[in-house]
N, C-alpha and C positions, 0 to 999 in steps of 0.2 A: 504493500500500500504506500501511496505517496501523500505527503502533506502539502499544503498550499505554499509553504515557504520553499520546499524543495522544487516544486514545479515552477515557481517564479524565477528560480536561478537557472533553469534550463533554457536552451535555445528552442526556437519554434520547430526546427526540424526534429529535435529529440521528442518534443511533445507530440508531434504527428506520428512518430514511431510507436509511442506508447498508446496513442489512440487507435492505431491500426491493430496493435496486439490485443486491445480490448474490444475490437469489432465495433467501434463507434461509427455511426452513419453520418455522412456529409461532414466529416471532420476537416476536409481540405478547404472548405469555404469559411471556416471559423478563424477569427483572430486569436492572438495569443491568450488574452484574458478570457475570452469565451471558451477557448479550448481547455484552459485550466479548470474552469468550473464544470465543463462537460465531463472531464476525466474524473473529477471528484464525485460527481453525481453517479457516474457509472460504477465507481468503486463501492459506493454505498449500496447500490442495488445488487451488485454481483457478489456471490459467496466467495470466501477466501480460497476455496478449492479451485474455483473457476478463474481466478486472477492469473495473469501471465507471470509465472515465477521467474523466468529467465530475465525478463525486462527489469523486474525488481532487483535481482542480484546485480545486474550490470549497473543499475543506478547507484546501488550502495557502493560498488567498487569505484565508480567514477567519482563519487563524492569523497571517498576515502583517499583517492589519488589526488584529487584537487586540493585537499587540505594541506598536505606537505608542500605542494607546488606553490600554493599561495604563501605559505610560511617561508619557503626558500626564496621566492621572489621578493618578499618584503624584507628578508634578511640581508638582501644585497646592499640596501642603503646603509645600515649600521656598519657593514664591513668596509664600505667605501670610506666611512668616517674614520675607521681604524687605520685605513691606508693613509688618509690625509694626516693623521696624528704622527704616524711614523715618518711621513715626508717632512713635517715641520722640524722633527728632531735631527734629521740628516742635514748636514751642511751642503749648500748648493755649490760644491766645488766641481764635480764632474757630472754632467747631465747624462752621460751614457751609463755610469754606474747606477745613477738614480733610477733610470728606466729599467735596468736589469733587476734591481731589488724590488721595484714595484710589481714587475711581472711575476717574480717568485712568490711574493706575498699574496698576489691575487690567486695564484694556483693553490696556495695553502688555504686561503679563505674559502674557495669553492669546496674543498674537502670538509671543512669544519663549519659550514654555514648554519645549520640549525642550532648548534650549541651556542655559538657566539652571538646569534641573533637574540636568544632568550636572555643572555647575561651580558648586558652592555657594561662598559668600563665605569668604575666609580669616578665621581667628580674630582677628588683630590689629584688623581693622576693627570686629569685634563688640565688642572691649574698649573702643575709643575711644568707641563710641557708647553706653556705659553711663551712665544718669542716676543721680543720688544719691537719688532719691525712693523710698519703699517700694513704690509702685505699679510703678515700673520694675523693681525687684528681682523682683517676681512675674512680670512679663513676661519677664525674662531667663531664669528657670528654665524657663518654658514654651517659650522659644525653643530652649534646649538640648535639651529632650525632642523638640521637633519636628525639630531638625536630626538627631538620632540616628535617629529614625524615617525621615527622608528618606534618610539614608545607607544604612540597611538596605534600604529599598525600591529605592534605586538599584542596589544590588548584586544584587538579585533578578533583574532583566532580564538582567544579564550571565550569571548562572548558567543561566538558561533558554536563553539563546543558546548557551551551551556544551553544554547538554543536547540542544538541537536539532541542533547539529553532530554530536554523537555518534550521535544517532538517525538522522541522515541517512547517516552512514557505515555504520551497521548496516543501514539500508534498502538501500543500494547493494550491500553484501555479500550480503544475502538475494536481491536481484534477480539478481546474478551466479550465485549458487548455484542459484537456481530455473531460470534459463536453461540452465545446464549440465544440470540434472536433466531438464528438458523435452527437451533435445536428445538425451539418452541414451534417453528413451522413444521418440522419433521414429525412432531408429536401429533399433528392433526390428521396424519394418514390413518384411515380406518376408524377415526372417532366419529366422523359425521356419517349419518345414515340418511338416505334419500330414496324417493320412489318416483317412478315415471312409467310412461307407456312407450314401449320400444318401437322404433321405426327403423327398419333395416334399409340401408342404401344399396345401390347397384354394385358398389365395390366390395361389399361383404361386411363392412363395419356398420354400426348403428348408433342411434342416439335415444336417450330416454327423454321424451317430450313431457313438458309440464302442462297440467290442466289449467293453470293460471293463464296460459297463452293459447288456450283452445287446441292444444296438441300440435301447434305449428312451431317452426324454428324460432328459438329465443335464446337469450343469454343464460338461462337456467338449464340448458340441455347438458346431459351427462354422456360422455363418450363411452361406447361399449366396443371392445375389440372383437375382431372376427373369431379369434380362438375361443373367447367366452361364449359367443353365439353358437359355435359348432359343438362345444363341450356340453352345454346344457340343452341343446336342441331348441333354442329360442326362435320365436316367430314374430312377425310384425303384429303388434297389438297386445303382446304380453305385458302385464303389469309387473315390473321387476322392482324389488326392494333389496337394497344392499348397502355396503359400506363404500364410501367414495373418498377420494383424496383431492386436495386443491391442485390447480394447474401449476406445472413447473415452468421454468423460464423457457419462453418460446412457444408454450402451449396456450390454447385459447379456452378450452373447456375443462370442467371437472371430469375425472376419469373414475370408472367403476372398478373397485379393487376386488371385491368378492360378492357373490350373489347369495342372499340369505333366503329369499322366497320368491316364487313366481306365481302370480294369481292366487296368493294366499296358501300355496302348497309348497312343500319342500322340493328341492331340485331332483331328488330320487323319484318322487311321484310324478314329476313332470315328464321325465324321459319316455315313459311308456304310454302317454296319452294318445287317444285315437283322434285323427284330424276331423274337423267339423263336417267336412263333405261326406265322410263315411259313417256318421252317426245316423241311427234309424229314427225318422220323424214319426210321431204319433199324434192323435187328437189330444187336445188339452183335457186332463182328467182331474186336476186339482184347482178348485175355484179360488180366485183372488177376491177376498171380501172387501167391498168398498164402503160399506155402511159405517158411519162414524157417529154423527150427531143426529138426533131426531129431526132437527130443523133443516138439515142438508138433504133436500129431496132429490137433487140431481143424481147423486151416487146411489141413493136407495132405489130410484127408478131403473138405473143401470143394472143393479143387482137382480132385479126381478125380470126385466124384459130383454136385456142384452148382457147377460153375465160374461165376465172376463175370467179366463183361466190361465194357468201358467203355460206359456207356449202359444198364446192366442195371436192371430194375425188380424187385427181389427182396423176398420177404416171409419172415420167420422166424416161423413159427407155434409159439407156446410156451405151455405151461401155467405156472402160478406155481411158482417155485422150481426151475426147470430149468436155470438158468445162462445165460440169454439175454444178460444185461448183460455177463457175463465173456466170452462168445463175441463180442459186439460189440467189446469192448476188444481182443481178440486180432486180430480182423479189421482194426481201425483201426491197430494197431501194425504189422501186416504190410504194409498199403498204404503207410504212412509210410516203412517201411524199403525196400521194393522199388520203389516208384513215387514218387519225390520230385516228379515233374512234375504229379502230381494234387493238386488243392486239396481238402483233407479237412475237412468240417464235421460235428461230432457235435451233433445236436439232441436235447436231453432235455426232454420235455414231461411235466409232472405227476409228476416223479421225486422221490425222497428227497434231501434236501440233502447227506447224507454221501456218496451215490453220485455226485453232481455234483462234489464236491471230489475224490473218488478218481479219477474219470475225467479231470478237468483235470490232475491231477498225474502220471498214469501214461501218458497218450497225447500224442504230439507232433502235435496237431491243434487246430483252433479249436473250443472247446466253448461252445455257446450253450444256456442252460438257462432253464427256468421251473418252479420247484418246486411241489409239490402244495399248499403253503400260499398260493399266489398265486391271483388271480381268473382266471376263464376267459377274459376279454377280453385279459389279458396273455399267456396261452398263444397266443391267436390272433395277436396283434401280433407276437410273437417269430417264430412260424412263417412269417408272411407276409413279413417283412423278410428272413429267411434264404432263402426260396424266390426272392424277387426278386433278391437278390444272386447266387444261383446261376445264374439265367436270364441276367443281364447278362454274367456271366463266360463262359457258353456262347456267347453272341452274339459275343464277342470271340475265340472259338476255344480256350478253356481246357477242360480236363477236370476235372470236379467230382464228388465223391462225398459224399452226405449219408447219415449213419447216424442213423436216426430211432428213438427209443425213447419212447413207442410210438405207433403210428398209431391204436390203439383209444382211447387217452386224448385224442389230438388230436381225434378225431371226437366224443368226449363234450364237449369244450370248445366246438366249433362248434355242437353241439346246444343248449348252454346259451345261446350268444350270438345265434344266428340268430332273427329274428322268427318268431313262430308263424304257420304257413300254414293251420292248421286240419286238416291231414291228418297223423295220428299213426300210425306203424307200430307193430308189436308191440315191446314192450320200452320204449315211451316215446320212440322216435326220431322226430323230425320228418321229414317227407318231403323237405324241402329242406336238411336239416342235413348230409347226406353228400355234397352236390355239391362243396363247397369242399375237403374232404379228398381226394376223388377227383381234383380238379384238381391238388392237391399231389402225390399219388402218380403221377398220369398225366404229370407234367412230365418224368419220367425218360425219356431217349431218347438214341440215338446219332445225331448230326446229320451229314448228308451235307456233305462238304467243310468240316467245322468241328469244334467240340468235342463234348463229351458230358456228360450229367448222369445219374449213377447214384444211385439211392435204394434203400437197404437198410433196410426198416422191420420192426419187430416187431409182431405182432398177438397179443393175449391171447385164449385160449380156456379153457373150463371154469373160469371164475372164480366161477360161481354167479350171474352177472348175465345176464338175458335180453338186455339192451342190447348187451353185449359179443358175444354170439352173433350178433345181427342185424348188427352192424358187420362182423364177420368174414365172414359170408355175403355181404355186399354187396361186400367187397373180394376175395373168393375168385375166382380166375381172372383178375383184372386184371393180375397180375404175370407176368413171363416167367421167374422163378426162385422156387422154393419150398423152404424148408428146415424140416423137421418136427423138433421136439424132443419127447422121450418122457419122461413123468414116472416111468415104471417104472425107466428107467435111472438117473435122478437119485436115486430112493429107494434103489437099490443102490449109490449113490455111484460110478457108472460115468460118467466125464466124458471127452470131450464126450458129452452125452446126445442124440445125433443118431439119428433113425430113418432109416437109410440107404435101405431099400427105398421109403419114401414121399417121399424128397427127390429133386430133379432140376431141370434147366434146359432150357428150350425152345431148340431149334436149337443144341444144344451142339456139333454138328459144325462150326460156324463158329469155335469157340473152341479146339478140340483137333485135334491131328494125327490122321491115319487110323490109324496103328499104336496110338497111345495110346487112341483111341476104341474100337478093336476089343478091346483088352485089358480096358478098363473094362466093356464089354458082357459079355465072358466072365465077369468077376468078378460082375457083377450076376446073371447066370443061375445061377451057383453059389450065391449067397446068397438066391435067390428063395424057397427053401423054409424059410429061417430066419426067426425072428421078430426084432424089433429088438434084443433083448438078446443073442441068439446072434450076430447079424451084427456088432454092435459089438465084442463080446469077441473074435471071430475076427479082425477087422481090427487091433485093438490088439495082439493076440498076434503077428501076422505082420509088423506095421510096426515093431516094436521094434528089430530088428537092421539096418534099412536106413537109408541116409543121406537119400534123397529118394524121390519117387513113381516116378520112372523105374526106379530100382534095384528098388523093390518090385514093380512090374509085370513086370519081367523075371524076377524070382525066382518069381513066381506062375505064369508061363507055362513056366518051365523045368521 
């Protein structure tokens, strides 16, 4: 390490050599003062092991060599004074003898320069050697000036030695502090734990994406090496939890040290999992109970006329301003309250930013969003990573529910991103654009001897767009649960605006008991002659005084 005093004594060329050894950028353009501070800053950032040792040794050697040189050069003046004293004592009889004697004395002085420079002659000797001539008086004055200069220069090396000792002490203290600092950094390795969703790149390595950034590239990403991915058989969408370390010099991201769990399972359990494509799909058999409060009639009506099971593929068909977002929020809160074992994800595609904030604050679930001011490829990326995460969790035996708002806008985003095939359907929809949204919606299934993935998506109709009608017609009939919302009810401010006669679930006998199913059928027969407004007003009037659906059905049959 170099101190600022040592660097100031160096030439600009020497400073540039040090900067080159430290791998400083753009050091050739800097002046001497700026280069000194740049070297000091680089020293403070660089560990002792990474500093160029050879340059430091050379610098110490040069400083050690310079010290005696300075002393010897400064010792020349006092020796010249000694020569003059000898000259005054010698009589000026023969100039040739005088020259010979001075040459010999100069040769002796060169051999004994350092010693005689430190010990100048005492003053009494100088007084005895004073001549009485005017020429000698002039030489005496010159001797005094030379002696004072010599004493001042002799004192300078001592000061510099003291300064070097102080600088050495400071250097040792800085080394000790830096070693302690480096030691504290090394202690962080493995102490920090983090979790993220894995996204594997084409080159084989991957990153753990953060849910705070909707699983897109962010500064919180954690690097996962290809060897770790191959060792544990990791896939895109795996929720990985493990110990990480801070980035080293030249690195940009935190790095994963060791994997502790994947999707809540150990690494040994993960290796033998069956891929999602090879799992056997079944009809939903376990009902998701949505009834919470007696006053919350929307979820109670859903439980009776359009029950939702684990593995359901449901579609909420809604016109604009019919309360579909509020209905999704009530469904999400009911699932979070009654089924804490279900992992709930709310995926908002092409939505308004204020609705995203409201949903995130009012629902106890993971909210992943891409607002309408974002590009279509961002909508596609977000939906893909959410679907992959849900698939990986189902492979590990978890129950997952995705509430999608809306599948129509997701299909529009895919239509924008997909390469043109040359075959355009009515409304401007590409023939290949609806394949990937169908894969998304078709991933919902109840898995044999495993978990389940339920997807409840909203579809927009009567928006005035021909494309929305085509998308709805393509998805119509693909789900096994359909819930119709009526604009007439919403215009009369009757909420929930559910068209009960048009709503229902396929194979609802697997989700409800025989007695409950029979009573619901009797109720449906009774309301078959009513329109949607009359049926909803009848239900709301009869359900007010009952605590739950069971009490309501008993009272209807009584």
